[in-house]
C-alpha positions in Angstrom: 140.5 127.6 119.1 137.0 126.6 119.9 134.9 128.5 122.5 133.4 126.7 125.5 129.6 126.5 125.4 127.1 125.2 127.9 125.7 121.9 126.7 122.3 123.4 125.9 123.8 126.2 123.7 126.0 123.7 121.9 123.0 121.4 121.2 121.0 124.4 119.9 123.9 125.3 117.5 124.2 121.7 116.4 120.5 121.5 115.7 120.5 124.7 113.7 123.3 123.3 111.5 121.4 120.2 110.6 119.4 120.1 107.4 115.7 119.6 107.9 113.9 117.2 105.6 111.2 118.7 103.5 107.9 118.7 105.4 105.1 116.6 104.2 101.4 117.3 104.9 100.0 115.2 107.8 97.7 112.4 106.7 95.2 110.4 108.6 96.6 106.9 109.4 93.5 105.3 107.9 94.3 107.0 104.5 97.9 105.6 104.7 96.7 102.1 105.4 94.1 102.2 102.7 96.7 103.4 100.2 99.1 100.6 101.2 96.4 98.0 101.0 95.5 98.8 97.4 98.4 96.7 96.2 97.3 93.6 98.0 96.0 91.0 95.5 92.3 90.1 95.9 93.1 86.4 96.6 95.2 87.5 99.6 92.4 89.8 100.8 89.9 87.0 100.5 92.0 84.9 102.9 92.1 87.5 105.6 90.1 86.7 108.8 87.0 88.7 109.2 87.4 88.8 113.0 91.1 89.9 112.8 90.6 93.0 114.9 88.6 91.4 117.7 90.7 88.3 117.8 94.1 89.8 117.1 95.7 88.0 120.1 94.7 84.7 118.5 96.2 85.6 115.1 99.4 87.2 116.5 100.2 85.1 119.5 98.2 82.0 119.0 96.2 82.5 122.1 92.7 80.9 122.2 90.0 82.9 120.6 87.9 85.1 122.9 84.2 84.2 123.1 81.8 86.7 121.7 
């Protein structure tokens, strides 16, 4: 027979039973992006817009470019 527990106590027991994934050191997002971008071929990088950050709405949604 199972014992009755308040919801909070049941959730705490359930959480304690779960296996936790091994922890990884925190990395700065810029390091993760740079690491991922290393595999992009040079010809693809050459075709990237230089104003991609300032004109992201144009490239993502097709909105008119903002004037500088």
